[in-house]
Residue, then its C-alpha position, 0 to 999 in steps of 0.5 A: x516528879x517533873x519530866x523534861x524531854x530533850x534531844x541532842x547529838x552524840x559527840x566525843x569528849x575529852x575523857x574528863x568525866x569518865x575519869x571523874x566517875x571512875x574515882x572511888x568516892x564518886x563511884x560509891x556515891x553514884x551507887x548509893x545515891x542513884x542505885x547503879x555502878x557506873x560504867x567507866x565512861x560517859x555519853x557526851x551529848x550536845x543539846x539543841x539550842x532551844x532545849x539547852x536554854x529550857x534545861x538550864x533553867x530547870x536545872x537551876x531551879x531543881x535540887x538534883x542529887x549532889x555528889x560531895x567530893x573530898x578536898x581537891x575535887x569538884x562537887x557535882x549534881x546529878x539528875x536521873x535520865x532515861x536515854x532513848x526510853x531504853x537505859x536509865x542513868x544520870x546526868x552528871x553536872x560538875x559544879x564548875x563556873x562556865x560549864x557549857x549549858x548545852x553539854x550533858x555527860x551521861x553516866x549509866x550502868x553500861x556503855x550507852x554507845x555500845x548498847x544503843x549502837x551510837x556514833x558521833x553525830x547520832x541524835x538521842x532523845x532523853x527524858x530527864x527527871x527533876x525534883x518535885x520540891x524545887x529550889x526556892 
């Protein structure tokens, strides 16, 4: 598995991703495909500019783990991540045109803010795991 290490700063989001991963079908697929029951909230991270461009390219050439929604919802791709080398989770990227490439929404089995004592503005390090068989 390829690994990319990036850094970013925690910020408060609008709660949209939290609602998404709390929906039964999304929660079930995260449990089945990623192996954990997601905490009903995500950690929002804004990447540093250099990391944002490099990660965008990596995501475009990697398959990720797809979440397939019922009609009316957006699909998403997920990538496994380790936050601060302490808690494993998944980056959830909605398949929405114009989604900002410098924003990561991280789902985990626990509240990352609480377990890592994070506040807005804190820097976090992440190791992101990408497919060995990238898109062709």
